[in-house]
N, C-alpha and C positions, 0 to 999 in steps of 0.2 A: 454612295449608297441614294437612293430613290429621295421623293420626293416625302412620301409618306413614310417610309423606315421600312419598306418592305424588296428586298432583292428576290429575285427568284432565277433561277438558273437553271437551265437544261445542261448538261456537262459543263462548253465553256462559255453558253449563249446564256447572255442575262434577257431576261425577256424586257421587250422597252416600255411596257405599261404591266403593274402589279394587280395578278390576278384578283378581283374583289372578295372572290370568295375559294378555300382550300379545302377539302375532305379529305385524310387520311384513316382509312381502316383498317384496325390492327385484326384482323380473323382469328376467329379463336379455333383452337381440333383437338380442344378436349372433346369425352363420351364419357355417357355414365352405362353401369354396367348394375345388375339387381345380385344381391348375391345373399344364401341360402338365411345364411347367420345374420348379415348387418343390413340388411336392406339393400337403398339405393346408395352407390358412390360413386363420385365423378373421379374420373381416371384424367391427371392431368398431362399433357403433351404439350412440346412443342408449337409456340402461333404457326398459322399461318402463314403464307406471307400476305405481306400489308399493300393494299391497294390504295390508290391516290387518285385523284381525280379535279380538273380544274378548269375553268374560262380562262380561254386568255385574249383580248384582243390584239390584233396586228394590225397597224394603221397603214397605212399610204402615204402619209405625209407627218410630217415632225411637227408633233405638240407640245407646248409649255412642261406636259405636263409626264410626255417622256423620256426615256434615258436611251444613250445610246455612245458608251462609254469611247468608242473608235469610229462618231461619224454616223448620220444619217445611213440607214439601211432600210430598203426597201421592205413591202410583204415578202417580195419573191426568196427574199431572201433567206427569212426564217423558213416559210415551209420547203424549201430547200434543206433548211440545215433537218427540221424534223423529218423527213423524206429521207436522212440519209440516217439520222438513228435509227429509223424503222429499217432499213435494207439493209443493214448493215451488223446483224442480230450480234450487237455486242452489247453490255451491259454498259454502264454511265454512270454518273454521279448527278443527282437531284438535290436542291441546295437551296434553300430558305433562309435567309439572313434578316436578322428583323434587328430593330433597333426603338425606342421610343423618340419624341418630337424632340427632346430634348439631349441625343445623340448615345445615351447612354444601353449600350448593349443587351439585347433579351436572349434569349434562347435560341438556339440554328436547328433546324434541320437538316441530315446530312446523309443522303441513304444512296447505296446503289439500288438503280432500276434497271427496268426494262421498258421500249416505248413499246407498249401491247397495242393501242389505235388512237388513231385523232381522227377527229371529224371538223370540215370545214363547214360554215355556214354565214349565209352575206344578207344582207336585204336592200331592196330596190333603193335610188336615192342615199346607201351609204357606201362607200368604196374601200371603207374599210373590210376587215375577214375578222371573225370569230374562230378560235379551233378551240374546241373539245380534244381534251388529252388526261388518255389513261394511261395510268405506270401502272408497274407492280415489282414491290421488292426483286431483289436479286440476291439469291445467297451461292457461295463459290461452292461448289462441292465436287466429291472424285471419289475412285475405288481405292483402298487397300491390300495390295496383295502382302502374303507370306511366303515362304521359302521355307519348304518343310525340308529338314534332314534326318538322317537313320542315324543310329548307335552308331556309323563312322564319322559323324560330320558333316558329309557330302551332300550336295544340295542335290535332291531328285528333283523336283520341279520347279523348271527354270527355263528361260526365255531360253538358255545360251545353247540349249542341250535338242531345243524343237520341240521341250512336250512342254502342256498346256500347266501353267500356273494356277492354281486353284486359290480361292479367297477365301477362308476362315473363319468359323465367328467362334465366339465367346457364350453361345447359347449351349447350355447343355444339352448333352444329345437327349431322346426323343423316340417312339416309335415311329418307325416311318420316314424319321430323316435319313438323310444323305451324309455320308460322313468318307473322311479318308482315313483307311485304317493303316498304323505304320506298329504291329505288333506277332506276336507270337498266334496260332489260334490253336481251340486247346476242344476235348470232347463237352465240357460241361463248365458251368459255371464256378466249381472249385478249381479248377486252375488243369483236372487231371487230363490224360489224354494229349498231351500236348504235340501239336500237328506241324503243319506248315507255316511260315514266316511269311506276312503279307507288306511291302513296302509300297509305302503312297497307293496303295486300293481304294478305288472308289466302291464303295458299295451303301449296303442299308440296314439299319438295324430293325430287325424285328422283334424281340425280346429285350426284355429287361429284366435283372434281376436284385433290386437293389438290396448295399450290402454283402453280396456275392466278393471275392477276389478277382473274380474275372467280371464282370455284372453284366456286359453287353454280346448280344450272339448278335452276329455279321452275317447279312446274304448279300446274294451278288446284284449288281444294278434289277435285275430281272427274279430276284427271290428266291433264287437256288443257294443253300445252306450253306454256310461257312464254316463258325463255329465261333467260341465263345471268348471274348479277349478281355484288355484290364482297360481302367479308367484311361487312366495316360494316354494307350494307342488309338481314343480315337480324335479325331478333331469334325465340329460338324459345318460342311459347309454350303 
């Protein structure tokens, strides 16, 4: 632990001199809308990615107040390390460990981040380097896919048979949305005049008749009419 009770780590690299100031900004993603009867309301959303900024001193010589767990390292070592964090395009852990002068541990910061930018500054007569570092929180993400089965339990959309795998959504169908259709087409929303069956067919919804047994009217992607289907025959994509 450094003499002032604060240790800053960028991945596995301990900064030799603790920055004097740290700014962590938790960004807002909420939005407001005006409802006819309720007035203005606030829509709460997941916070945006956190921004982290600080300036750190990278000395060219060892000072009594600097920390080098594995022996003194010149400024070039740290600058190369920062460049590696930037060019490798991989997230890493940013850690701040805090403790009281008595040794009592305080709260710590441990967040996965990316190196957004860093700026070097030097002054005449001072061989040390000041580095302004900007980090941004990193959230792991990915897509989820679902294999759509027909009535026989066979996978019709899969990578194995060379056909596309569509990502389906739990969003209720709405006019104009793209859907995957698995079911029989009918002549009206009451289920009369049954016609052809569609299996893993990509179409659009152009009419909705709420409360009907076959509430959704399907068209081709180009808008050519197909027929009415049951609610469980369609999935929004």
